[in-house]
DOBA-444237 format. One record per residue: residue in three letters; x, y, z of N, C-alpha, C in turn. Coordinates in steps of 0.2 Angstrom, whole numbers, padded with zeros to 4 digits, always signed. Atoms other than C-alpha are relative to their C-alpha. Layout:
N
ALAXYZXYZXYZ/...
***
This chain:
178
MET+0004+0006+0001+0343-0083-0576-0005+0000+0006/LYS+0006+0000-0005+0326-0085-0566+0002-0006+0005/THR-0001+0006-0005+0328-0095-0550-0005-0004+0001/TRP+0006+0005-0001+0311-0103-0551+0000-0005-0005/LEU+0000+0005+0006+0315-0112-0568+0003-0006+0002/PRO-0002+0007-0002+0326-0126-0560-0005-0003+0004/TRP+0004+0003-0004+0313-0129-0547-0007-0002-0004/LEU+0005+0002+0004+0299-0130-0560+0001-0006-0004/VAL-0002+0006+0004+0308-0143-0570+0001-0006+0005/LEU+0000+0006-0005+0312-0153-0554-0007-0002+0002/SER+0007+0002-0002+0294-0152-0549-0004-0004-0005/LEU+0003+0004+0005+0288-0158-0566+0003-0007-0001/LEU-0003+0007-0001+0300-0173-0565-0003-0004+0005/LEU+0002+0004-0006+0294-0178-0548-0007-0002-0002/ILE+0008+0001+0001+0275-0176-0554+0000-0006-0005/VAL+0001+0005+0005+0278-0187-0569+0003-0007+0002/SER-0002+0007-0003+0288-0201-0560-0005-0002+0005/ALA+0005+0003-0004+0275-0202-0547-0007-0002-0003/CYS+0006+0002+0004+0261-0205-0560+0001-0007-0003/ARG-0001+0006+0002+0269-0221-0565-0001-0005+0004/SER+0001+0005-0004+0263-0237-0559+0005-0004+0003/THR-0006+0004-0003+0274-0247-0547-0003-0008+0000/ALA+0002+0007-0001+0263-0263-0548+0003-0005-0005/PRO-0003+0004+0004+0271-0278-0555-0004-0002-0006/LEU+0004+0001+0006+0266-0283-0573-0003-0007+0001/SER+0003+0006-0001+0263-0301-0567+0002-0003+0007/SER-0002+0004-0007+0263-0312-0551+0000-0007-0001/PRO+0000+0007+0001+0266-0330-0549-0007-0003+0000/LEU+0007+0002-0001+0248-0332-0543-0004+0001-0007/SER+0005-0002+0006+0240-0323-0559+0003-0004-0006/SER-0003+0004+0005+0252-0333-0571-0002-0007+0001/GLU+0002+0008-0001+0247-0350-0563-0007-0001-0001/LEU+0007+0001+0000+0229-0347-0561-0004+0003-0006/ALA+0004-0004+0004+0223-0334-0573+0001-0002-0008/VAL-0001+0000+0007+0219-0335-0591-0003+0007-0002/PRO+0003-0007+0001+0217-0318-0599-0008+0000-0002/ASP+0007-0001+0001+0199-0312-0599-0002+0004-0006/ALA+0002-0005+0006+0200-0302-0615-0004-0005-0005/GLY+0004+0004+0005+0188-0307-0629-0006-0003+0003/PRO+0006+0003-0002+0172-0316-0629+0002-0006+0005/ALA-0001+0006-0004+0171-0328-0614-0002-0007-0003/LYS+0002+0006+0002+0162-0341-0623+0005-0003-0005/ARG-0005+0003+0004+0177-0344-0634+0006-0001+0003/THR-0007+0000-0004+0191-0343-0621-0001-0004+0007/SER+0001+0003-0007+0183-0352-0606-0002-0007-0001/VAL+0001+0006-0001+0181-0369-0600-0007-0001+0004/PHE+0007+0001-0003+0162-0374-0596-0001-0007+0002/PHE+0001+0005-0004+0154-0387-0586+0000-0007-0004/ASP+0000+0006+0004+0152-0400-0600+0006-0001-0004/ASP-0006+0001+0004+0169-0397-0607+0005-0005+0003/ARG-0005+0005-0003+0178-0408-0594-0004-0004+0005/PRO+0003+0004-0005+0173-0423-0584+0001+0002+0007/GLU-0002-0002-0006+0182-0417-0569-0005+0005+0003/LEU+0004-0005-0002+0170-0402-0568-0007-0003+0002/GLN+0006+0004-0001+0155-0414-0568+0000-0005+0006/ALA+0000+0005-0005+0161-0426-0555-0004+0002+0007/GLY+0004-0002-0005+0149-0427-0541-0007+0003-0001/ALA+0006-0003+0002+0136-0417-0549-0006-0004-0002/GLY+0006+0004+0003+0118-0423-0553-0001+0000-0007/ALA+0001+0000+0007+0111-0426-0570-0002+0006-0002/MET+0003-0005+0003+0107-0413-0582-0006-0002-0003/ASP+0005+0001+0004+0091-0412-0591+0002-0002-0007/ALA-0002+0002+0007+0091-0421-0608-0001+0006-0005/GLY+0001-0005+0005+0093-0409-0623+0001+0007+0003/THR-0002-0007-0003+0100-0394-0612+0004+0003-0006/PRO-0004-0004+0006+0105-0381-0625+0007+0002+0003/PRO-0007-0002-0002+0123-0376-0625+0001+0007+0000/GLU+0000-0008+0000+0119-0357-0627-0002+0002+0007/PHE+0002-0003-0006+0119-0346-0612-0004+0006-0001/SER+0004-0006+0000+0107-0332-0608+0003+0005+0004/GLU-0003-0006-0004+0112-0315-0602-0005+0005+0003/THR+0004-0005-0004+0104-0304-0589+0002+0007-0002/SER-0002-0007+0001+0104-0285-0590+0007+0002+0004/SER-0006-0001-0004+0119-0285-0577+0006-0003-0004/GLY-0006+0003+0004+0130-0296-0589+0001-0007+0003/LEU-0001+0007-0002+0128-0312-0579-0003-0005-0006/ASN+0002+0005+0005+0127-0327-0591-0001-0006+0004/TYR+0002+0006-0003+0118-0343-0586-0003-0004-0005/ARG+0004+0005+0003+0110-0359-0592-0003-0005+0005/VAL+0003+0005-0005+0098-0369-0582+0001-0007-0003/LEU-0002+0007+0002+0105-0387-0583-0005-0005+0002/ARG+0005+0004-0003+0091-0395-0573-0006+0004+0002/LYS+0005-0005-0002+0074-0386-0572-0004-0003+0006/SER+0004+0002-0006+0063-0387-0557-0005+0005+0002/ASP+0006-0004-0002+0046-0381-0551+0001+0002+0007/GLY-0001-0001-0008+0053-0380-0533+0000+0008+0001/LYS+0000-0006-0002+0053-0365-0523+0007+0004-0002/LYS-0005-0004+0002+0064-0351-0529+0002+0005+0005/PRO-0002-0005-0005+0075-0340-0518-0001+0007-0002/THR-0001-0008+0001+0075-0321-0516+0007+0002+0003/SER-0007-0003-0002+0090-0310-0512+0001-0001+0008/ALA+0000+0001-0008+0084-0312-0493+0001-0007+0002/SER+0001+0006-0001+0084-0330-0494+0007-0003+0003/THR-0006+0004-0002+0097-0343-0486-0001-0006-0004/VAL+0000+0006+0004+0101-0357-0497+0005-0005+0002/SER-0005+0006-0001+0109-0374-0496+0001-0002-0007/VAL-0001+0002+0007+0118-0379-0512+0006-0004+0000/HIS-0006+0003+0002+0131-0390-0519+0003+0003-0006/TYR-0003-0004+0006+0143-0381-0531+0007-0002-0001/ARG-0007+0001+0002+0160-0381-0540+0001+0007-0003/GLY-0002-0006+0003+0169-0365-0545+0006+0000-0003/TRP-0006+0001+0004+0182-0363-0558+0002+0006-0004/LEU-0002-0006+0005+0192-0350-0568-0001-0001-0007/ASN+0000+0001+0007+0192-0348-0586+0004-0006-0003/ASN-0004+0005+0002+0206-0360-0588-0002-0007+0002/GLY+0002+0007-0003+0197-0374-0579+0002-0001+0007/LYS-0002+0001-0008+0206-0372-0562-0005+0001+0005/VAL+0006-0001-0006+0194-0376-0548+0003+0003+0006/PHE-0003-0004-0005+0196-0364-0534-0005-0002+0006/ASP+0004+0002-0005+0182-0371-0523-0006-0005-0002/SER+0005+0005+0002+0170-0386-0522-0003-0003+0006/SER+0003+0004-0005+0157-0392-0510-0001-0007-0001/TYR+0000+0007+0002+0157-0408-0519+0006-0004+0003/GLU-0006+0003-0002+0175-0411-0514+0000+0000+0008/ARG+0001+0000-0008+0170-0407-0495-0005-0005+0002/GLY+0005+0005-0001+0156-0420-0497-0006+0002+0004/GLU+0006-0002-0003+0142-0409-0490-0002+0007-0003/PRO+0002-0006+0003+0132-0395-0496+0001+0006+0004/THR-0002-0006-0004+0135-0377-0490-0006+0004+0000/THR+0006-0004-0001+0122-0366-0483+0003+0008+0001/PHE-0002-0007-0001+0123-0346-0483-0006+0004-0002/PRO+0005-0005+0002+0112-0331-0485+0003+0003-0007/LEU-0002-0003+0007+0112-0324-0503+0002+0007+0001/ARG-0003-0008-0001+0115-0306-0496+0007+0000+0001/ASN-0007+0000-0002+0132-0312-0491+0005-0002-0005/VAL-0004+0003+0005+0139-0318-0507+0001+0005-0006/ILE-0001-0005+0005+0145-0310-0523-0006+0001-0004/ALA+0006-0002+0003+0132-0301-0534-0002-0005-0005/GLY+0002+0006+0005+0133-0315-0548-0004-0005+0003/TRP+0003+0006-0003+0128-0328-0536-0007+0003+0003/THR+0006-0003-0002+0114-0317-0528-0005+0000-0005/GLU+0005+0000+0006+0106-0314-0545-0001-0007-0003/GLY+0001+0006+0003+0109-0331-0552-0004-0005+0003/MET+0004+0005-0004+0102-0342-0538-0008+0002-0001/GLN+0008-0002+0001+0085-0332-0541-0003-0003-0006/LEU+0003+0002+0007+0084-0340-0558-0001-0008+0000/VAL+0002+0007-0001+0082-0358-0552-0003-0002+0006/GLY+0004+0003-0006+0071-0368-0540+0004-0005+0003/GLU-0002+0005-0004+0074-0380-0527+0001-0007-0004/GLY-0001+0006+0004+0081-0396-0535+0003+0001-0007/GLY-0003-0002+0006+0087-0387-0550+0007+0001+0000/MET-0007-0001+0001+0104-0385-0557+0002+0005-0005/ILE-0001-0005+0004+0112-0370-0565+0007+0001-0001/GLU-0007-0002+0001+0129-0365-0573+0000+0008-0001/LEU-0001-0007+0000+0134-0347-0570+0007+0002-0003/TRP-0006-0003+0003+0147-0337-0580-0001+0007+0003/VAL+0001-0007-0004+0150-0322-0568+0006+0004-0002/PRO-0006-0004+0002+0160-0308-0576+0003+0004+0006/SER-0004-0003-0006+0173-0300-0564-0004+0005+0004/ASP+0003-0005-0003+0163-0285-0560-0006-0002+0005/LEU+0005+0003-0004+0149-0296-0553+0003-0006+0005/GLY-0003+0005-0004+0162-0307-0544+0005+0004+0005/TYR-0004-0003-0005+0177-0302-0534+0004+0006-0003/GLY-0002-0006+0002+0182-0288-0546+0008+0001+0000/GLU-0007-0002+0000+0199-0279-0545+0004-0003+0006/ARG-0004+0003-0006+0203-0286-0528+0001-0007+0000/GLY-0001+0007+0000+0201-0304-0532-0001-0003+0007/SER+0001+0003-0007+0201-0316-0517+0007-0004+0001/PRO-0007+0002-0001+0220-0318-0512+0000-0008+0001/GLY-0001+0007-0001+0226-0336-0513-0004-0005-0005/SER+0004+0005+0005+0213-0343-0525-0003+0004-0006/ILE+0002-0003+0006+0206-0330-0537+0003+0007-0001/PRO-0003-0006+0002+0216-0317-0546-0004+0006-0001/ALA+0004-0006+0001+0210-0299-0548-0002-0001-0008/HIS+0004-0001+0006+0198-0296-0563-0001-0007-0003/SER+0002+0007+0003+0194-0315-0565-0007+0000-0001/ASN+0007+0002+0001+0178-0321-0573+0000-0007+0003/LEU+0001+0006-0004+0171-0335-0563-0005-0004-0003/HIS+0005+0005+0003+0162-0351-0568-0003-0004+0006/PHE+0003+0004-0006+0150-0361-0556-0005-0005-0003/ILE+0006+0004+0001+0139-0376-0557-0003+0000+0007/VAL+0004+0000-0007+0126-0375-0543-0006-0004+0000/GLU+0006+0003-0002+0113-0387-0537-0003+0003+0006/LEU+0004-0003-0006+0100-0379-0526-0003-0005+0004/VAL+0003+0005-0005+0096-0391-0512-0006+0002+0003/SER+0006-0003-0004+0084-0380-0502+0001+0007+0001/VAL+0001-0007-0001+0078-0363-0499-0003+0001+0007/ASN+0003-0001-0006+0075-0356-0482-0002+0008+0001/
***
């Protein structure tokens, strides 16, 4: 019998076993916060006008705001809830906003409304969905963003609040552009 045959079989077994994932199938965080993102988001997601608690503290929407979302070429979905002819930001702008962010299941993960004051930040330092979405509304306007995972936190998520591969929802009122 050839002496290399047992080594070949052992090597194949080691290679195959090393190819299996050791990641857990679920974690307490993902089961508590996430709703599977499979399927069309418009049928499985909670939107701004679905729940009063998502609207709390936000300003008024324009009358007759259509329920349909528009989609950009990147996959960002949005709808302007309050139109404005005010100054629009660029990707290089710093903006001051009031906002609320939630997961598909309606679980809020962040809110300037709850902190009681707008937040200011440069658009170049936020997720791609925000950078793109904020350029679609002027000062004084309000927009709802549906950010697919790849324009948000993607496969890394944001530990403690946003599970990996989560689609994100935001209501954003643009207070000012600098």
